[in-house]
N, C-alpha and C positions, 0 to 999 in steps of 0.2 A: 450717426446714430446718438442719441441721449446717452448721458452717463448711468440713468436709470435704466436705460433697455442693455446696457453694457454689463452691468453687476450681474444679472442671471448667469449671463453667458460665461462670464469670468468665474463665478461659483462653479458651475457646472463643469467647467475644463479643469479646476484646482480640484474637483471631486473626482474627476476621471482619472487626474495624474495621480491622486492619492490611491485610488482602488487599482491602479495599473501596479504602482510601485508596491503594494501590499501583496497584490499577487505575483510578483516576481520574486519578493521575498520568502512567500510561501512556498514558491516552486523551487527555490533554491535549497530551502529547509528541507523539502522532501527529498533533495538528491544528496542532502548533505553526508548522510551516513555511507552512500555508496561512493561519492567522491574522498571521502576520508580513505576508504579503503583503498580505492583507485590508487591512491597517492601515497599510500603507505606500501605499498608493492615496490615500486622503484627506489623509494626512501630506504626500505630493508634491504634491497638488493645493492643500492651503494654503500650501505654501511658495511655490509659483508664484503664487499669488493675491497673497500678501504683498508680493512683488517686483514685481509689476505694480501693485500698490496704490501703492507708492512713486511709481512714474513718474506715474501719475493724478493722486496728490494735487499732486506737483511742477507737471503740466500746467494744475491747475486754480488753483492759486496765481498761474501766472504770467498766466494768464487773466482772472483776478480784476482783477487790474493793468490789463489792456488794457479791460477791461469799464467799469472806474471813468471812463475819459477820457470816455464817453457820457453820464455825470450823469444814470443813470435813475432814476426816480423809485421810490418806494416799492412802490406800486402794479405797477409793471412788473417791479422785483424779485420780487415775492410771485408773480406770474404765473408766471416762470421757474422759482420754487421748486416752485409747484404742479404745474407739466408735469413736473417731476423726480419729484416724490413720487407721481404718479398712475401713473408707469410702473411696468412689470412685472419690473424687475431684468433677469435673463437667462432667454431660454428663451420669449420670445413667437413666436419663429420655429422653436421644435422640430419642429413637426409637419409644417413645410412640405419638401417635397422639395428637393434641391440647385437644381434649373433654377427652380421657382418661387420661390426665395430670393432668388436670383441677380437674376431679373427685378425683385422688389419693391425690392431694393436700389438698382437702377440707376433704376427709377422715381421712388425718393424723392431719390437724389443728382442725377438731372438736374433736379427741382422746386428743390431747395436751389440748384443751379448757376444757374437762372434767377433766384435770388432775389439774386444775387451773392455766394454763399458758396463762395469759390475752392477749400476743400479738402472739399468737398461729398462726394466719393468715401471719404476717409477716415472723416468722420461717419456715413454712412447705416448702415453694419452694425451698430454699438453702439446707435444710437437704433433701428431696426427691430427688433433684438433685444429690445429693452426695450418694446417695443408703442406707441414714438412715431412715428407717420407724416405725413403731410400734414394729415391731421384734427386732430392735437395740436396741429402746429407753425402751423397756420393763424392763429389767434389771437395768436401772438406776432408775426406779420409785420404784422397790423393794428394793434398795440399798440405795438410799437417803431420807432424812427427806420430807415430803410432801411439806411443808413450803418452803424448797430451790430448789425444782424441776424449778420454774420459773427461777430463776436466773442462775439456771445450765443448762438448755438448751438454754439460749439466749447467755449464755458463749460458750456454742458448737457450736452454728450456726455460731457465730463470727469467731471462731477457724476454722471451716469448710470454711467458706468464705476466710479467709487470705489464708489457705492452697491452695485452688483453684485459687484464684487471682495470687499466686505465680507461681502454674505450667501455667496459661495462660501468664505470663510475660515470664518463660522459654521457652514455644513454640514459642514465638513471636521471641524471640533473636536468638533460633536455627534456623528458618526460614530465619530470615534476614542473619544468618552466612552462612546456606547453600546457598543461593543466591548469594551471595557475593563470596563464593568459587568456584560457577559454573562461574560466570563472570570471576574470576582470572584464572581456568582452561582452559578456551576457550582462554584467551589472550595468557596465558602462556607465558607470557615476558620473554625473556631472554633465552628461552629454546630451542636452536637450534641444540643440538647435541642428538643423537639416545639414548633411553635409554628404560628398561623395561615397557611397558605399558599394564593396564588393560585396555581392550577395554570396558566392563561394566561400568566402572568409567566414562569414557568419555560420554559414550553413557546416562547414569543416569543423568550425571551433563549436557548434550544438553537438555534433557527432562525437567528438572527443569528450565533450562534458559528459553525454550519456553512454559513454563507452562500456561503463560497468554494469550497464543493462543491456548491451546489445552484444556482448561478447559471448553471452550465455546459450545463444541459439538463433540470432537474427543475423542473416546473410544481407549486407549493405552493398547496393549496386548504385553506382554514380553514373549518371548521364547527364554532364555538364557541358554546355557550351562556354567554354572559356572566352571566345572571342567577344561575348556580351559586356556592352560598358557598364560601368558604376552607375547606380540609381542615385537621385537625392533622396535621401531618407533620414530616420531618425534611428541610429544604429543599434541603441538598446532596447527600442520598441520592436526592430525587426527581430532582432537574435531572442526575444523572449515569444515573437509569433513560430520561430523556427523550432525553439524548445519545446513549446505546447505541441505542434503539429508532430514532431518525432515521438517525443513522449507519449501521445494517445496512440500513434500506431503502433509502438512496440505492446502498449498495455491492451490494445485488440488484439493482437495475434498471441496475446498470452506469452510473450517472450520469445516466441520461436516461429519463425517464417522467413519470408522475403522482404526486404523495404528498398525500396526504390525512389532515389532523390534526384529530380532532374530539371533541367534550366534549359530555355529554349526564349526565341524572340517570337512573338506573337503579335503579328501588327504592329503597333505603335506602344506593346507592352513587353516586360520581361516578364517571363514566365517562370514559376516555381512550383514543382508539382510533388508531391509526398505522398506514396504509393504503397499500401500495404496489402497482403494476400490474407487477412482475417476474415474472419465470418460476415464482416458487411454490417452496415446500420441497417434496420427494420425498416422499411418504407414508411410507416404509420411515424416514426419517430425522426425522420429526416429533415423535416422543417423545425421541429422543437429543440434540436441540438443547439440551435444558434441563440434560443432563450436565455437569459442570464437566470443562473441556480439551477438550470436542468442538468442532470447529469445521469449516465447510464452506469457509474461507476457505485462499488458499495459503498454505505455510509463511512464518512471519513477519510476515503480514499481522493476525493476530487470535490472543487468546491463549486462546479458548475460555471464558472466564470471565463474558464480559457478561451472557448471559441467566440464568446461575446465579446471578450477583448480583443481577440484576433479579427474580428469584423470591423470594432471600432478603430483599431490601429490601421488595419489597410486601407478601410472605406474612407473613414473621417480625418485621419490624419497625412494619409499618403493617396488620397484621391484614386485609390486602386480598387482592386474587384477580388472577392475571394467566393468559390464555388465549391461544391463537395459532388462528387460521383460516387454510388455505392451499389455494390451488389455481393451478394456470397462470392469469397474470393477475390474482390478487388474493392479497396476503397481508395479514392484519390480526392485529395485536398490540393486546389490548385488556388496560387496566389498570382495575380498579375499587378505589376506596378509599372506606372506610366514611365516611358523612357525620357521623355520632355518634360 
């Protein structure tokens, strides 16, 4: 092919790349506010946990001094530590209704009060929420001197509270890391060469990225065939495809409904199917949805380039296939990528 013939193709490819990049940035901009809110929740939880952690550690240090006066044996101290380490952190009472939980806290506090623990009603919520009840505390009452029990249980509660708060900090930072990873995976800056891609990883990152829209009324069902091999693909472009499809499905359902994401082997292709139970696409518009700049969304809420870009990415760049089946109550977008 001559240089003159190549130039228009190169210009067209460059233009397509520019349009795709602008559409990705526009999509990320549309989700920026939701992502910021989604990241603010674990950040705020982590900050609150660290503030409470300082208080819990101060209490634990003070109570350690008080506990030293009873000169507990090594076996007695190990029993205290073992009771703490066998606890469940926070959340053991999560499935209890408020009335049942209140009754359980009162019962535990009454039991400790009878053992001479003066601040029993302050200790019982933390201990119970960590799965420490009468059955777990009874061995302590038998192994420790009666006069040492109040200080021992107060120290135990402070230690349990410290470990639970550390777990909250870990969960918050893990969530932030996952969200940051999803954004990075979506943009996939600089990754313009084909590489082996796990489509499930991209789909999960997409669901994480759009969780702020999903969690208010969309039930997600995953039907993954995890035995599927990786496909040779452009990861950033595929992530943009998944994000467009899932985002469109959420909008089509009005933010409430059922979303199914399925992967399977279909002959020599890997099938990714995104199905929603929205009202569907009218038959007269079904062919037009692939046209550039055509959109059924209100003015300012869509560019009309999403599905056109999806078809270009899948068909032109990955030699795959994209189809849609739609009727009221079921719209399914099917992406097929060659396995070889």
